[in-house]
C-alpha positions in Angstrom: -1.4 27.8 -33.6 -5.2 26.9 -32.8 -4.3 22.9 -33.2 -1.2 23.3 -31.3 -3.5 24.6 -28.4 -5.9 21.8 -28.7 -2.9 19.1 -28.6 -1.6 20.8 -25.6 -4.9 21.0 -23.8 -5.6 17.3 -24.9 -2.1 16.0 -23.3 -2.8 17.7 -20.7 -6.3 16.0 -20.1 -4.3 12.8 -20.7 -1.6 13.0 -17.8 -4.4 14.7 -15.5 -6.6 11.0 -15.8 -3.5 8.8 -15.6 -3.3 6.4 -12.7 -1.3 7.4 -9.2 1.1 6.1 -7.9 0.7 3.7 -5.0 2.1 6.5 -1.8 -0.1 9.5 -4.1 -3.4 7.1 -4.5 -3.2 6.3 -0.5 -2.7 9.8 0.5 -5.7 11.1 -2.3 -8.1 8.4 -0.3 -8.2 10.3 3.1 -7.9 7.1 5.6 -4.0 6.2 5.3 -2.5 9.4 7.2 -0.8 7.2 9.8 0.6 4.6 7.1 1.9 7.9 4.8 3.3 9.1 8.2 5.3 6.1 9.0 6.3 5.6 5.3 7.8 9.1 5.4 9.4 8.3 8.8 10.8 4.7 7.5 12.4 6.8 4.8 10.2 4.2 2.3 8.0 7.3 0.2 10.2 7.4 -2.7 10.6 3.6 -2.8 6.4 2.6 -3.0 6.9 5.9 -5.7 9.1 4.0 -7.7 8.6 1.7 -10.9 7.2 -1.4 -9.1 4.9 -3.2 -9.8 3.5 -3.5 -5.8 1.4 -4.7 -4.0 0.3 -2.9 -0.9 -1.6 -4.1 2.0 -2.7 -1.5 3.4 -3.9 -0.6 7.0 -6.2 2.2 7.5 -6.2 4.8 10.2 -8.8 2.9 12.2 -6.5 -0.6 11.7 -3.4 1.7 13.2 -5.7 2.8 16.3 -5.9 -0.7 17.0 -2.1 -0.5 17.9 -1.4 0.8 21.7 -0.3 4.1 21.1 3.3 3.7 23.3 3.6 0.6 21.1 2.9 2.7 17.5 4.6 5.5 19.2 8.2 3.3 20.2 7.6 2.0 16.4 8.0 5.0 14.7 10.9 6.2 16.5 12.8 2.8 15.2 13.5 3.5 11.8 14.4 -0.3 11.2 11.9 -2.1 12.9 9.1 0.2 11.1 11.2 -0.1 8.1 10.7 -4.2 8.6 6.6 -3.7 9.5 6.1 -1.5 6.4 7.9 -3.6 4.0 6.1 -7.1 5.6 3.1 -5.3 3.9 4.2 -5.3 -0.2 4.5 -8.1 -1.7 6.6 -7.9 -5.3 4.2 -7.8 -8.7 1.0 -6.6 -8.8 -1.5 -9.0 -7.3 -5.4 -8.7 -7.8 -7.7 -9.8 -5.4 -8.9 -12.6 -8.3 -5.1 -14.2 -8.3 -5.2 -14.3 -4.9 -4.5 -18.4 -4.0 -4.6 -19.3 -0.2 -0.7 -19.9 1.2 2.2 -17.9 1.5 3.5 -15.9 -0.4 7.1 -13.6 0.1 7.0 -9.9 1.0 9.9 -7.4 -0.3 11.0 -7.2 4.3 11.6 -10.8 3.5 9.3 -12.8 5.5 6.4 -14.5 4.6 2.4 -13.4 4.7 -0.4 -16.3 5.2 -2.8 -15.2 2.9 -6.1 -16.9 3.0 -9.4 -17.2 1.2 -12.0 -18.7 3.0 -15.3 -16.0 3.2 -12.9 -13.4 1.9 -9.3 -12.3 1.5 -7.2 -12.6 5.0 -3.3 -11.7 5.5 -2.4 -13.3 8.1 -4.7 -12.3 10.5 -5.9 -8.9 8.6 -9.3 -8.9 6.4 -8.5 -7.3 3.4 -12.1 -4.7 3.5 -11.2 -2.9 -0.2 -9.7 -4.6 -2.8 -8.0 -3.5 -6.1 -7.4 0.0 -5.9 -4.9 0.2 -9.0 -2.5 2.9 -8.8 0.1 3.5 -11.9 2.7 1.8 -10.6 0.9 -1.5 -8.5 -2.3 -2.5 -6.6 -3.5 -1.8 -3.1 -5.4 -4.1 -1.1 -7.3 -1.9 2.1 -6.8 -4.3 5.6 -8.4 -3.6 8.9 -5.1 -4.6 11.4 -1.6 -3.9 11.0 0.1 -7.2 10.4 3.8 -7.8 12.3 6.3 -10.3 10.7 7.0 -13.0 12.8 
């Protein structure tokens, strides 16, 4: 009986240290509240909790605060446009910072992000301010601005 209890405790501890998915990782960070709200409004939470892998260029609450309130409110109210903007921040696959190459990369939205590597990594006009936050289904790179598809 004692061995069974020890085995159960080890299994529970093992589950506790496994990485969280992209959504749970972002929520736990505490600086992506607007992004989490937007993902819910667009119906993308389940997608980003899926198997992936995904690379997410995640704007912080400060990045969303740069968007004029009226524009942000209008975006949150337009599910199709919101979905397009949010999926523009997602690239299929798990791309770590060391693997980023300058050039264009296809997004889940269908457009192309322009990545730069001079003086740090940039995504369109946003700067990556924190890279390689590993999740169970991909990786998050924190950016300082919301990027909008062309």
